[in-house]
N, C-alpha and C positions, 0 to 999 in steps of 0.2 A: 534459403527464398527467404526474399524481400514480403513477400507477402504476410509470409508465415508472420512472421518479425514484429508486424505494424497489430496484426490479430493479438494481441496480448492480453495485462489488465493488468491496468498503468492505477498504485495508488501518489494518488495529487493530496496539494494544498490547493485552497483560494480565498481569497481576502473576503468579510464578507463584508455588506455595506455600513455597519457598527464601526471597522475596522478588527473584526472576530478572525481569528487562519480555524479552517476551519479541517480536515481529514477525511478525502471523499475516496473512490474507488468507482474504475471506468472502465468499463471492458470494450473491448474493441470490435465485438461484434455488435452483427445490428440487433439482436435480441434479448440482449441485457444494457447493453451501453455502458449507461451511470446504473449503478449502482442507491434507492434513494437512503439519509443519512441516516444516520443510527442516529436513536431517541435518547439524553439528550445528547448536542449535537458535538460529536468531538474536538472539544476546539486544543489549541494545540496551541503551549508555552510560546509567547512570546521572549526574548531581547534573552534566555532560557536555554539548557543544551536539556533534548528529552531523547526519550526512543519510543521507535516502532521500532514493531518486528512483527515479521510478515511468519506464515506454514502455507504453503504452498501445495497442493500437490493439482501434478501434472498430469490427467487426464485429457483423453479422445468423449469419450464415452458422463457418463452424467452423473462418475462414480471420482466428477473434482471439489475442489472446494481451495476455498481461500479465508483464514482468519486474521485476522487482525488484528493486535493488543497496542497503543499505546498509554506510552506509562505502564508498562502489567497488566491494561486495565485492560478488558477483550471491547473491542467499540465494534467490528465486523464476521459477522459467520456466514458467510458462506458455502453453502452445501452444499447436491446434484445438479451439478452440469456443470457440462467441456470446461475447458480452464484455458486447457491448447488445441494447437488445430496439430501439429505433430508430433512424437518426442521428442526435439530442438524445445531445451530449452534456458531457453537467456535471461539474467539480469542484469541489471545495469543501475544503478546508484547515479540518478541527472535528474538536472533543473531545466526547464525550457522559461522560469520565471513573467507568465502574461498572464497572470490574474494573484499577483502575490506583488503589495505593497504598503507605504507611499516608497518612495522611489529615490536614493536606489535601496536596491538586494543585495545583502546576502549572503550570501548560504554556504554553512563549514557541514561537511562529513565527516564525518570521526568516528572506525573505530566498525567496517563493516565487513558482519561474520555470517558463514553460511556455513548450518549446524543442518545435522537428522534433530536433535536437540534442543528445545530453547534453551533462552535463551539466562532472560529475567535484566530486568533494566541497571540488577545489582551485576549484574553477568558474571553471572556464576550460569550454570548452565545446570536445571533439570529438569533428568528423565522424570515422561509420566507413563 
């Protein structure tokens, strides 16, 4: 169902007026939309590899959660809300490159892993 696919949660990159790039969370549900930026904002390094890791608890009730780490540091912890409209979950690394600049932008994705445990920036599975 296309309506369920478009109602998910995105991890997005945005370029600020000063040229810094930040990671932010956008939920397609109108009651949540964009989560506030963390304090301090999660600045994404430009010109070097970085790691984004997330724990996504897919739930249609208030037991859903999303935790996001940038280079091993927890930068978002959103808990206590629905995260999906149905039991089907889709994952896709992609980029629309709307708010990233300056032009041209090259985006590389390497070593995507789907796991039931944390992978960590060193690529070592961490069993909590």
